N, C-alpha and C positions, 0 to 999 in steps of 0.2 A: 903464222895462222893460229899457232895457239895463243897467243898475246891476244889477238882480236876476238877468239871466242871466250876468253875469259873476261875480258872488256865487256863483251855484251851480255854476258850472265851476269854479271855485277851489276851492270846498269840495267837490266831487265826485276833482279832481285831488289835493287835500291827503288825502282819506281813502284814495286808492289808495297814496300815498305811503306812509301810515302802515302799511296793510295789508302791503306789501313791506317795509318796516324792521322790523317786528313778527315775520313771518314766518321770516325768516332770522336764526338767530342770529349768523352772521358780522358781521352790522351792529353788534350790542352787543359782541361782542369786538373789532372795529376800532375801533369810535366811545368804547368806555369802557374795558374791561379793559386793552387792549395801552396805550394811550396815558397812561393814570394811572399803569400799571407802569412804562412805560420813563420816566416824567418823573419819578416818585419814585426811582426807581433813579439817574437822572443827580444829583438835587439831593442824594440822600444820600449819595454817592459824594465829592462835595465839600465835606461839611456840615463838615469839619475847619477850611476857609478856604484848605487848599490840600495837595499831594499832598507827603509828606513819605518818606524812607528808602526811595528806588527802589534795587531791587537791582543792584548793579553790582559787576564784577570786577576783579581788577588781574593785571598783568604786569611783574614787578619782574625785569626783565632785570640790575638792576646791585647788588640786595642789600646795599646799605651803609648808614652810618650816616642819610646826608641823604636816602635812598628810604625808610627807617623811617620818620623823622620825617614824609615828606612826607604816607604813608599814616596816620600816626596821627593827622595832623591833617585828612584826607580822612573817617576814618571817624567824627570827632566831630562834622561837619557834620550838620544835619536832612536836609538835599535826599537825601544816599546814603547807601546801606549797603553796605559792602563785604562782599557775600556768598561769595564764592569767589577765590581767589588760583591764576592759572595760569600753567602754566611757560613757555609761549610764545605767539606771535598765533597761529596756527593753532588751538590747544587753545580759546582764548579767542573766537575767530570762528565755532567751531563750539557754545559755548555760546550765543552770542549767536542765533544760527540755529535752535536747539534750544527757545529762550524760556527757558533757566535764569535769565540776565540779561537787563538790558536796554540795557547798555554796558559799555566797559570803558577803564580808564586804563592806557596803555605806558608805562613808564619803561626807556628804552633801556641799553644796556651804558656803562659809564664815565661815568655822570651825575655821580657827587661827583667824579673827576678833572678831567672836562671843565669843572667848575662854577668849582673852583678854582682852576684853570689860565687861567679867563675865554675859554675856547672855544665857549660856547653850546652848550650840548646842547639837544636837540629832544625834549620829551615830547608825546605825542599822545593823544588820546582818542577815540573810537568809539562813536557813539551810534546807536541804532536807531530812527529818526523814524519809525516804523509808529505810534508810540503819542506821539501831538504835547506832550500836557501831560506825562508824566512823562518825556519827552526833552528838554523845556525844562528841568525840574529838573535832570537831569544836566548839560545844558550850563552851567547857572548853578553848579552845585558844581565841576564840574571847572574851569571858568574861574578861579573866586574862589581854587580851592587852587594853580593854576598862578601865579596873580596874588601872591597872599599868600607863597608859598616864593620866587618870583623877589624880591618885595619883601626878603625876609628875608636872602636870599643877597647883595643889594647893601649891605642896613644893614650887615653883618657886613663886608663887603668895607673899606665905608669906614670903620668903626669900625677895622679894623685899620691903614689909613694914617694914622690920627690925627685924623679930621674930627670936632667936636664933635658931640653929638647934635643939638641945634638946628640946625646946618647940615645933618644929614643929613637930619632930618624936611623941614627947606626944599626940600632938593633933592628928596627923592622924593615930598613932597606940598605943591608952590607953594601951593595953594589949595585949600579946603573947600567942598564942595558940600553942599544941603542940599535936601531933596528935599518938595515938596509936593502933596499927592493928596489934593484934596477931597472928592472923591466916594468914594474908596476909600482911607482912612489906613493901613489894617489890611493893605493888599496880600492882601485876601482875593480869592481865584479863584473863589470860588462868586458873587462879585457879580457879574463879567461873563461866566461860563461859562455859568450856567444861565440868565439872564436872554437869552442867545442862543441856547444850543443847545436848550434845553426848548420855546420857542415854535416854534423851526425844526423840532425832531422832532413836534411835534403838527401844524405845519401842512401835514408828509408825509402824516399819515394824512388830513387833512381831503382832499388833494387826490388819495390814492388812494382814497378810500370814493366822492368823486364821480364819479370817472373811472369806478370798477365802475359805479355806481349808472347812470349814461348809458348806459357800454357794453353793458350786459346788456341794456338796452330794444333796440338796435340788432342785436346777436348774437342774442335769441331769436326777435325776428321782430316783438314786441309793440309796436312805437314807433307803428303806426297807431293801435291800441287807447289808447295814452296819450296822443294827441293827440285821438284823438276824445272821448274823457274829458273833454277841456280845451276841446272846442269847437274845435277844431282852431284854436288861438290858443298858440303855441310859449310865450310868455312866462307865460302861466296854469300852462302844462303843465310848465316848469321850476321855478317858483315854487312850486308845489301841490307839485312832488316834494321838494324841497329844504329846505321851510321845517320839517318835521318834523326831519331831520337838522341844521339849524342849531340849533333848540332843544337839542336833546341836546347837540351838541359844543359849544354857548354855556357849557352848565351844566358839562362836564366843564373847559372853559377857565377859568372863574370858580374851581371848586374846585381847579386848577392854581394860580392866580394867589393862592388863598388858603392854599395849603400856601407857596407863594415869598416871598410876604410876612408870612405870621402865623406859621407854623411854623419857617420857615428864616430868618426876620428879614433879606431881602434888601430895601434900601433903597427905600424908598416915600416921595419928600418933597413928592407933591400932594396933591392930594384925589383920595381912593381911588375917587372917579366918574370921573375919567378915565380910568383904566385899566381900569372896568368897563365902561365905554362903548365902550373900545376893541377888546375881546375879542371883542362878537357884530359888530363891524365887522372885525374880524381873521378872523373866521370865514366870511362872506359873500365878503370880497375872496379869499378862497382857493378859495372855491367858483366863485365868477366866475370865476376864473384857470384851474380846470379844464375850467370850459363854455367859455373862450374857446380853449382848446387843441381841444376837439370841433369848433367851429365852424371852425378852422383845417384842420383832418383828423377829419371827422364818421366816425369808424372806430375800433372797440374796443382794436383791438390799438396803432395807431399813438397816438390820443388817450392813451391808459393809459401808454405808453412816454414820450410827451413831458410828462405830469404827474409820473411818477416820475423822468425826467433830471431836470427843472427842480427837484423837490422834493430831490433829493440833492446836484444843483450848488450849491443854494441855500446850502448851509451855505460854501462856498467863495467863490461868487459876491459873498456878503454881507458878507464880511471876517471872519467868525468864525474861521478857521484860519490867515489871512494879513492882513498889513495892506492896504488899500486902497491905502496909496501904494507898496506894493511890486509891485501888478499892473500888466500891461499898462492902458492908459486903456480900452480896448474890450472887456476882462474886465470892470474894475471898473464898466463900465457895463451890462454884464448885470444886475450886480445889482438895479438898479434896475427891471429888467422883472418884478419878482415882488414878491408884496406883503409878504412877512417883511421886506425891506429897510426900508420905512415902519414896519411894526409895531415894526422895532427900533430906528428913528432916534426915532419916538415915546417909547419906552419910555424911553431915554436921558435924551430931554428932560425928561422927565416925572418919572415914577418916582426917577432916578438923581438928576438935577440940580435938577430941581424947577423949572424957569423958568415964565413966563407963558405961558398956554395959547394965546396970541395966537400964539406963534413955533412952534407944531406943527400949526397951520391947516393947512399944506401937504398935512403926511404923512396929516390924516384925510381930506381931501380927495382925496387919492392911492387911499386904500383905499376909498374911494366909487365910484371912478371903475373901479376893478376889477368892482365890482358893477354898474354900469349899463353898460359897454360892451359884456360878451358879451349883454347882453339885446338890444342893437343890433343886433347880427350873428348873432342865433339862428333868423334866415329860412337859413342854410346849414344847421343841423340839422333844421330842418322839411323843407326839400326832400328830404334824405335818408330822413325818416320815413314821407315820402307816396312815396317811391321807394327802399325797403331794398332794398339790395344789398349781402349782407355779405363783405364780403373776409376771409378767415380769416387 
């Protein structure tokens, strides 16, 4: 008898969730169209493997043979593309602010004279770090050019004083280094940018839509009807409402995985089933996190704001834009409060490194925890549903 009643209320709640999802076109827009379009754009942007020929400018205040040789060498690099040459610092700075270039290289006056007289000239480069990936390419290109130019000057000076070539090389490069990158030997930026930013972008939409779905029940005053359909059982109400969205989000997530691993050839060094199972767990974990935010603050505005804030900050807290070692410990710890961190660690262990599934068990367990915890605290949302007081 009890089992039959539970089944009846679950089915009724599920039907209500399906009807609400189908009736509002915004659900399909936020669940399917925008996530797929955004994820495809992010992956396609980096399909070449790295960003090349970033538009930059130069300010050559010396106009000497040395500065011309330096600029020719710079323009031959793949990282940067000298798009404009400016007459002074002020003009180049204005070009960066207007978005014409993303940075510029500044060569001071008397560069050649100070170099030949060993007086230590200083060259400068200015980079707009509002665009992280192109800025990193600029920095790498500018830094390499500066080091190569400096090494060339030192080599010429040592050869002038009569030092043999073998001694010069031993002085400038006393030892050789070899870099070994087992998971990404091609230095393909798409391998680590898409595997981190694409799921995080997808998670943001899961959080936003779940928050919207719950918040509208409270805002519209239909929360009592929602709860009554589920037999006054908050767990059944949440489950029936979110399962239709879970199915759609999981299908979209599997399609994104197909794009990542089959179309764009991102590394998949594990059994594909491991990542296929991880996707519905990832979707439900983010839905559970959104429900948890509403358990903390059962209010449309506050709950949605918390979900948006944590979703956006996940890009930073999960160490996608800044290494975890460079963060304050308390900032790095916040990353472990969102599901995205565990999915990312899981994908690194399984898809990238292909280690045994046993070593990723804690990450799977953490995703399950995000599903279970809000169900335990769902009584707070139920209390709000029984006594709805909307605070705008």
